[in-house]
C-alpha positions in Angstrom: -22.3 -142.9 -99.1 -19.4 -145.2 -99.4 -19.6 -148.9 -98.0 -17.0 -151.8 -98.1 -17.4 -154.6 -100.4 -15.6 -156.8 -97.8 -16.4 -156.3 -94.7 -13.8 -159.8 -93.7 -10.9 -161.2 -95.9 -10.4 -159.9 -99.1 -10.3 -162.9 -100.8 -7.3 -162.9 -104.1 -5.7 -159.9 -101.8 -2.3 -159.1 -103.6 -0.3 -157.4 -100.7 1.4 -154.2 -101.6 -1.2 -153.4 -104.3 -4.1 -151.0 -104.5 -7.3 -152.9 -102.5 -9.9 -150.1 -102.7 -12.4 -152.3 -101.1 -15.5 -149.6 -102.1 -18.6 -148.9 -104.1 -20.3 -145.7 -103.8 -23.9 -145.4 -103.5 -26.0 -143.3 -105.3 -30.1 -143.7 -103.8 -32.9 -142.5 -104.8 -35.7 -142.1 -102.0 -38.4 -144.2 -102.9 -40.9 -146.2 -101.5 -41.5 -148.9 -103.7 -38.3 -150.9 -105.4 -36.2 -149.8 -108.1 -33.8 -150.8 -110.7 -30.2 -150.4 -109.7 -27.4 -149.6 -112.1 -23.9 -151.2 -111.1 -21.2 -148.8 -112.5 -18.0 -150.4 -113.9 -15.6 -147.2 -115.3 -13.0 -148.2 -118.0 -9.5 -147.8 -117.8 -7.9 -150.5 -119.6 -7.6 -152.6 -116.6 -5.3 -150.2 -115.5 -7.3 -147.5 -113.6 -10.8 -146.6 -113.4 -11.8 -143.4 -115.5 -13.9 -140.7 -113.2 -15.8 -139.5 -116.1 -17.0 -143.2 -116.6 -18.2 -143.2 -113.1 -20.2 -140.8 -111.0 -21.7 -138.8 -113.8 -23.1 -142.1 -114.9 -24.7 -142.6 -112.0 -26.0 -139.6 -111.5 -27.9 -139.9 -115.2 -29.1 -143.1 -114.3 -30.7 -141.4 -110.8 -32.3 -138.6 -113.3 -33.9 -141.9 -115.0 -35.3 -142.9 -111.4 -32.7 -145.6 -110.9 -30.8 -146.2 -108.0 -27.1 -146.7 -109.0 -23.6 -147.6 -107.7 -20.3 -147.6 -108.7 -17.4 -150.3 -108.1 -14.0 -149.3 -107.2 -12.9 -152.8 -108.8 -9.6 -154.0 -108.2 -7.1 -152.9 -111.1 -3.5 -154.6 -112.3 -1.4 -155.4 -110.8 -4.2 -157.2 -109.2 -4.8 -160.3 -111.6 -8.2 -162.0 -112.6 -10.5 -163.0 -110.9 -9.9 -160.4 -108.1 -12.0 -157.7 -110.5 -14.8 -160.0 -111.0 -15.0 -161.0 -107.8 -15.5 -157.5 -106.0 -18.3 -156.9 -108.5 -20.0 -160.1 -107.5 -19.5 -159.2 -104.1 -21.3 -156.1 -104.9 -24.1 -157.4 -106.6 -24.6 -159.9 -103.4 -24.7 -157.4 -100.9 -27.3 -155.3 -102.7 -29.6 -158.4 -103.3 -28.9 -159.0 -99.6 -29.8 -155.3 -98.8 -32.5 -154.8 -101.0 -35.5 -154.2 -98.9 -33.5 -151.6 -96.6 -32.4 -150.2 -99.9 -35.6 -150.3 -101.9 -34.1 -152.2 -104.9 -35.7 -154.5 -106.7 -33.2 -157.7 -106.3 -34.6 -159.0 -109.7 -33.6 -155.7 -111.6 -29.7 -154.9 -111.1 -28.0 -154.2 -114.4 -24.2 -153.7 -114.8 -23.1 -151.1 -117.1 -19.3 -151.1 -117.9 -16.9 -148.7 -120.3 -14.4 -150.0 -122.6 -12.4 -152.8 -119.8 -15.1 -152.2 -117.4 -17.5 -153.7 -120.5 -15.8 -156.3 -120.6 -15.7 -156.7 -116.8 -19.4 -155.9 -117.1 -19.9 -158.9 -120.0 -17.7 -161.1 -117.6 -20.9 -160.4 -114.5 -23.4 -162.2 -117.5 -21.0 -165.0 -118.9 -18.9 -166.1 -116.1 -19.6 -168.2 -112.7 -19.2 -167.3 -109.5 -15.2 -167.0 -108.5 -15.6 -166.9 -104.7 -12.7 -168.4 -102.9 -13.4 -171.8 -101.0 -9.9 -170.8 -99.1 -11.7 -167.7 -97.1 -14.5 -167.6 -94.6 -18.2 -167.4 -96.5 -21.4 -165.5 -94.9 -25.1 -165.6 -95.5 -24.3 -162.9 -98.9 -22.0 -165.3 -100.6 -25.1 -167.5 -100.8 -27.0 -165.0 -102.9 -26.9 -165.0 -107.1 -24.4 -162.9 -108.3 -25.2 -162.4 -111.7 -27.3 -159.5 -113.0 -30.3 -159.4 -114.4 -28.9 -157.7 -117.4 -25.8 -156.0 -118.9 -25.2 -152.2 -120.6 -21.8 -152.8 -122.4 -20.5 -149.1 -123.5 -17.6 -149.6 -126.3 -16.7 -152.8 -124.5 -13.3 -154.6 -124.7 -15.0 -158.5 -125.5 -11.9 -160.1 -127.1 -8.5 -159.9 -126.0 -6.7 -161.9 -128.4 -5.8 -160.8 -132.1 -6.7 -160.0 -134.9 -9.0 -157.4 -133.0 -9.1 -157.6 -129.6 -7.3 -154.8 -127.1 -5.0 -157.2 -125.9 -3.0 -154.7 -123.6 -6.6 -154.9 -121.5 -6.0 -158.8 -121.5 -2.5 -158.6 -120.4 -3.0 -156.2 -117.3 -6.3 -158.9 -116.3 -4.0 -162.1 -116.5 -0.6 -160.8 -116.2 1.8 -161.3 -118.7 2.7 -165.1 -118.2 -1.0 -165.9 -117.7 -2.1 -164.0 -121.0 -0.4 -166.5 -123.1 -1.8 -169.2 -121.9 -5.4 -168.4 -120.8 -6.0 -165.4 -123.6 -8.8 -167.4 -125.5 -10.8 -168.5 -121.9 -11.1 -164.6 -121.6 -12.4 -163.4 -125.4 -15.7 -163.5 -123.9 -17.7 -163.9 -127.5 -16.4 -167.6 -126.9 -18.7 -167.6 -123.4 -22.2 -167.0 -124.6 -25.0 -169.5 -124.1 -28.3 -169.8 -124.4 -29.2 -168.8 -120.5 -26.8 -165.1 -120.9 -29.1 -162.3 -119.6 -29.7 -159.7 -122.2 -27.3 -157.4 -123.2 -27.5 -153.5 -124.6 -24.3 -152.6 -126.5 -22.9 -149.1 -128.1 -20.2 -148.5 -129.7 -18.9 -146.1 -132.2 -17.6 -147.1 -135.8 -14.2 -144.8 -135.7 -13.4 -146.6 -132.2 -9.7 -146.3 -132.2 -8.9 -147.6 -129.1 -11.3 -150.5 -128.9 -12.3 -152.0 -132.4 -16.0 -152.0 -133.0 -15.8 -155.6 -134.3 -15.7 -156.2 -130.7 -19.1 -155.3 -130.2 -20.1 -156.6 -133.6 -18.4 -159.8 -133.1 -20.3 -159.9 -129.7 -24.0 -159.0 -131.3 -23.7 -162.0 -133.8 -22.8 -164.5 -130.9 -25.9 -163.4 -129.3 -28.3 -163.8 -132.1 -26.7 -167.1 -132.6 -27.8 -168.0 -129.0 -31.4 -165.9 -129.5 -30.2 -163.8 -126.4 -32.2 -160.7 -126.6 -29.7 -157.9 -127.3 -29.9 -154.0 -128.5 -27.3 -152.5 -129.9 -26.4 -149.1 -131.5 -23.3 -148.1 -133.5 -22.5 -144.6 -133.8 -20.5 -143.3 -137.1 -18.3 -141.1 -136.2 -16.7 -140.8 -132.5 -13.6 -141.9 -130.4 -13.1 -143.9 -127.8 -13.7 -143.5 -124.3 -16.7 -140.9 -124.5 -18.5 -141.3 -121.3 -21.4 -139.7 -121.6 -20.7 -138.1 -125.1 -22.3 -134.7 -124.0 -20.6 -133.5 -126.7 -21.7 -135.3 -129.5 -25.6 -134.9 -129.9 -26.3 -138.2 -131.7 -24.1 -140.6 -129.2 -25.2 -138.8 -126.4 -28.6 -140.6 -127.2 -27.0 -143.9 -126.0 -28.2 -143.5 -122.3 -31.4 -142.3 -122.5 -31.9 -145.1 -125.0 -30.3 -147.9 -122.4 -32.4 -146.5 -119.9 -35.2 -147.1 -122.1 -34.1 -150.6 -122.7 -33.8 -151.4 -118.7 -37.6 -149.8 -118.3 -38.8 -152.0 -121.1 -36.9 -155.4 -120.2 -36.7 -155.1 -116.3 
């Protein structure tokens, strides 16, 4: 089932830019409320990679979780449009939790690469909703998920180890020069940040594994519970990594982390 994110005026609308305004639902038949995983495919904030969408949702279904995949806005749309789309989706899930048999206290975002940056943003940044458009009762609900699963994530968007191109697409060249530091997630962790699961490969040639290592260190320093797995060999963008028996274990590990923690 495909549903609209915004059923009225869309905030931060850029005329002429792609505005999917959709999230795709993968709900299980159940009488008991279940956790829901909000999947955010990667693509450098320029696209949304299909192999990091539906297959991920279907895996989490196999583990007994609901899932949704968000078609968040990408370049030439800039921040805060992508984050607004995801925050609204989380609010909709809480608003319709009884109807859809979702436990509103067990909503976890799961993002890949630049989608991992967006996923991290959901637990680190405040509500970005625009006061310039009409609000509704959904907008009164909490937009912060209960946890986050970060898969080979972009954490920093600055030198020396960050993925600068993701930052430039997220902000635009002009804003990037002035604001990049504000979008390096390792600077945003606080004592109230929700729990995090991280995985990466040490040989990732696109997003340096140091992104995850630095983020984990900051989580530790702030006493935030986290679980991290670094696999020795593997390229960037593996998704479920079915061709790699060792790395493919990440998905089961992440599912078990959700079951233990939420």
